[in-house]
Every structure is written in structure tokens, then in C-alpha cells.
N, C-alpha and C positions, 0 to 999 in steps of 0.2 A: 405703751398705750396706743401709739400711732399704728404699730404693726397689728395690734389686736383689732382695731377698727378697720384696718385695711383687709385683713385676712378672714374676718368673720362675716363677710357679705351674705353668704348663704343663710346663716342664722338670722340675720337682719331681714332678709327677704321673706323667710318663713314667718317670722314674727310679725312683719308688716301685713302679710296676707291673712294671718289668723287673728292675732290680738289687735292689730291695727285697724281691721275692718269689722270686727265683731261688735254687735250682732250684724248680720250680713244683709238684711233686707229692710230698709236701705242701710248702707254703711253708716254706723253710728258717728264716726269721726266727721263724715260729710255733713251730717245734721248739725254737729257742734260748730263746724267752721261757718256754716250758713248762719247760725245763731250769732256768732261773734261779729260777722259783717252786717248783721241786721236783716238777713233774708227771710227768717221765719219767726221772728218775735217782734213785738211792737217797739221795744227799746234796744234791741241788739244786745251787745255784751254788757250793757249797764244792768240788766236784770239777772246776770249770771251770778251764782253763789260760789262759795269756795269749792263745793263738791263738783260743780260743773267745770271749773278750771282744772281741778285735779283730774277729772275724767278726760279732759282734752290732753293733759300732759301724759296720762297713761296710754291713751290710744295713739297719741302723736309721736311718742318717743321712738318706737320702732321705725317710723318713717324718717325721722331726723337722722337716726343712726345709719339707715340704709343710704340716705343722701350723702352723708359724710363719707361713708365707705366707698360709694361710687366716685366721689370726687378724688379720694385718695388713690383709687385704682386707675385713674386716667393716666396713660403713659406720658411721661415728661420728655421733652426734647433735650438732648444734651449736646 
């Protein structure tokens, strides 16, 4: 599992810039993050429904995988 996360960084990069940002103007995940922190809704994350959280998970997963892959690819000192 660790090697798959480490070696598939190119796939995660493509997924992040396609699925992670779609729709592109403005990036959908950015709007959802602002909504969670209360930037563009009156009550912030309190007004989010299940479908909104699912949407955040679907658009955010490629970014999380890319971040984990990046951490795993940092050279370690021996």
C-alpha cells in the first residue's frame, strides 16, 4: 500500500488538477472549503448537508492522496 501511494504521484497529480478542481471557474473545492470555514454562507459548515460533505470528500480525496504521496517521496536521511 505504501509503495502504491509513493509511486502513483503522477496519477494523483492529474486527478487533483482535473477531478479535484472541477468545475474550474472558480474551483469547486475552493468554494466548499470557504463554506466550511464560514466564508460564503451565513452559518458556515452548520448549513451543509450530507451531499455537500460527500462532494468535499470526492473533490478533496485526490489532493489528500497527492499530499501523502509527496510526503512519502521526500528523501530520508540515513
